[in-house]
N, C-alpha and C positions, 0 to 999 in steps of 0.2 A: 504494500500500500504506500502511495506517495504521501509523505507528510510535510512537504515543503509549504511555505507560507502561501505561495502562489496557488498551489493546489487547494489548500484550505479555503482561500478566498473564492476560488471558482466554485467549490461545493457550496459555500455559504451564499454566494450570489444566486446560484441555481435554486437553492432552497427558498431564499427570499423571493425570487421571481415567481415561484409556485404559490407562495403564501399571498403575495400582493397582487398577483395576476395582472390585471390592467389598471389597477388603482394607483400604481406608482410607476414612473418611467425608469428605464434602465440606469440612467445616471444617478438618480436618487437611490435606487436599490444598491448600486455599487458603493455609494457614499455610506449608506446605512450599514452595509457589511463591514466597511472600514471602521465605522463608528463602534459597532458591537465588538469587533476584534480589539480595538484600542481600549474600550471599557474593561474588557477582561484582562488586558495586559497591565494597565496602570491602576486598576481597582479603585478608581475615584470618579466623581462626576464633575470635577473641575475641568472646564473646557480647555484651558491652557495645557493641562497635563494630558488630556485626551488627544489634543493636536500633536503632541510629541510622540504618541503611540501609534500614529498612522503609519502603515507599511507602504510608503510611497516616496518618491524622490522630490516631493514638493516642500517648499520652505514651511516651517512650523507656523509662521504668522499667516500664510495663505490657507493652511488647513484650519487654523483658528477662525479665520473669517468665513470659511466655508461652513463650519459648524454653526457659527452665529447666524448666518443667513438661513440655513436649514431650519434652525430652531425658531427663528422669528417669522419666517414666511410660509412654512409648510405645516399643514394640519394633518397629523398622522391619523389614518383611519384605523382604529383599534379593533374593529370587527374581524378582519382577516387574521390578526394575531391571536385573538381569542379563539376563533374557530380552529386554528392550527394547534394551539395548546390543548384544546379539548379533544382533538383527534388523537 
């Protein structure tokens, strides 16, 4: 089994795509995958620290701004998440 970070992100994005179906576009799904992975890695909800946990080649301040934009502009539909958990 491939345990590289890239492989794990691909699996996570695939799973999130199934969960959110057409209610979230692919760019947001990929961001959400990075966000979940970073949350697990840094084990805090501080946006600055989460931004440092992103597995990409982007500057930390750019990742921080991306997190801030997502949180301020996107209303996450919790229904697909709840259905997935119940399954």
